[in-house]
MIPAPA-339459 format. One record per residue (C-alpha): residue number from 1; x, y, z. Coordinates in nm, 4 decimals, decimal comma, padded with zeros to 6 digits. Example, Ala and Ser with C-alpha at 12.3 -4.5 7.8 and 13.67 -1.06 7.14 Angstrom:
// MIPAPA-339459
    i         u         v         w
    1   01,2300  -00,4500   00,7800
    2   01,3670  -00,1060   00,7140
// end
This chain:
// MIPAPA-339459
    i         u         v         w
    1   00,0011   00,0004  -00,0003
    2   00,1377   00,3351  -00,0996
    3   00,0512   00,6665   00,0648
    4  -00,0819   00,5264   00,3938
    5  -00,2270   00,8193   00,5862
    6  -00,3798   00,6316   00,8792
    7  -00,3102   00,3083   01,0645
    8  -00,5452   00,1530   01,3198
    9  -00,6367  -00,1762   01,4807
   10  -00,9712  -00,3387   01,5258
   11  -01,1587  -00,6481   01,6294
   12  -01,4351  -00,5481   01,3856
   13  -01,4517  -00,6522   01,0256
   14  -01,3174  -00,4063   00,7698
   15  -01,6640  -00,3023   00,6485
   16  -01,7902  -00,2285   00,9988
   17  -01,4825  -00,0360   01,1092
   18  -01,4960   00,1721   00,7905
   19  -01,8638   00,2494   00,8537
   20  -01,7777   00,3469   01,2139
   21  -01,5140   00,5951   01,0931
   22  -01,7281   00,7347   00,8116
   23  -02,0303   00,7745   01,0407
   24  -01,8357   00,8921   01,3469
   25  -02,0222   01,2204   01,3880
   26  -02,3657   01,0538   01,3714
   27  -02,2506   00,7770   01,6070
   28  -02,1257   01,0315   01,8628
   29  -01,7587   00,9314   01,8321
   30  -01,4723   01,1716   01,8837
   31  -01,3947   01,3621   01,5637
   32  -01,0230   01,2985   01,5246
   33  -00,8059   01,4590   01,2600
   34  -00,8489   01,1449   01,0458
   35  -01,2288   01,1358   01,0793
   36  -01,2615   01,5059   00,9949
   37  -01,0550   01,4627   00,6779
   38  -01,2523   01,1505   00,5876
   39  -01,5742   01,3498   00,6292
   40  -01,4404   01,6315   00,4070
   41  -01,3231   01,4016   00,1252
   42  -01,5104   01,0703   00,1635
   43  -01,4316   00,9386  -00,1844
   44  -01,0535   00,9761  -00,1560
   45  -00,9869   00,7140   00,1131
   46  -00,9547   00,3355   00,0888
   47  -00,9399   00,0920   00,3824
   48  -00,7344  -00,2297   00,3621
   49  -00,5896  -00,4839   00,6024
   50  -00,2174  -00,4457   00,6691
   51  -00,2217  -00,7401   00,9128
   52  -00,5180  -00,9722   00,8671
   53  -00,7191  -01,0550   01,1784
   54  -00,5950  -01,3486   01,3820
   55  -00,6187  -01,4574   01,7432
   56  -00,4138  -01,1995   01,9340
   57  -00,4165  -01,0243   02,2694
   58  -00,4659  -00,6498   02,2864
   59  -00,1004  -00,5904   02,3809
   60   00,0126  -00,7944   02,0788
   61  -00,2043  -00,6013   01,8329
   62  -00,1196  -00,2600   01,9798
   63   00,2531  -00,3388   01,9687
   64   00,2216  -00,4354   01,6012
   65   00,0140  -00,1229   01,5333
   66   00,2816   00,0989   01,6925
   67   00,5492  -00,0637   01,4750
   68   00,3474   00,0012   01,1596
   69   00,2865   00,3634   01,2621
   70   00,6627   00,4001   01,3077
   71   00,7211   00,2408   00,9660
   72   00,4642   00,4345   00,7599
   73   00,4497   00,7616   00,9592
   74   00,0844   00,8185   00,8640
   75   00,0071   01,1886   00,8659
   76  -00,3465   01,1569   01,0031
   77  -00,2626   00,9440   01,3073
   78  -00,2562   01,1344   01,6325
   79   00,0002   01,0620   01,9033
   80  -00,1171   00,7915   02,1428
   81   00,0651   00,5707   02,3861
   82  -00,1326   00,2631   02,2884
   83   00,0459   00,0096   02,5034
   84   00,0464   00,2049   02,8303
   85  -00,2916   00,3778   02,8020
   86  -00,5039   00,1472   03,0170
   87  -00,5457  -00,2016   03,1471
   88  -00,5162  -00,4159   02,8359
   89  -00,7314  -00,7152   02,7501
   90  -00,5257  -01,0316   02,7884
   91  -00,7765  -01,2570   02,6138
   92  -00,7055  -01,3770   02,2621
   93  -00,9605  -01,2568   02,0074
   94  -00,9651  -01,1837   01,6359
   95  -00,7812  -00,8564   01,5875
   96  -00,6215  -00,6984   01,2815
   97  -00,4459  -00,3832   01,1705
   98  -00,5768  -00,1739   00,8842
   99  -00,4269   00,1009   00,6772
  100  -00,6060   00,3802   00,5014
  101  -00,4672   00,5236   00,1818
  102  -00,5462   00,8582   00,0277
  103  -00,5765   00,9189  -00,3425
  104  -00,7205   01,2464  -00,4649
  105  -00,9791   01,1764  -00,7308
  106  -01,0733   01,4250  -00,9977
// end
């Protein structure tokens, strides 16, 4: 994937997580820099798995997510300390990492 502008992790399917981001305002979610840009230019973003969902703990998926953020330096990610932010779920569940690319369409 070229031009990755956002990296995130989820236990949702790709379609549902995309709908959650695209409908963030209506769903009452925090309007992050990424969600605002997505709202302004909805047709210019594409969601894809970078790491397909598999049975992982939350610490495992957040560690992988941090590594991919360090690798791609996506401009719409905000600074978070994913691994130390809260008590993390130690149960294994299906979790994946997605990337969002931007391509301006004319």
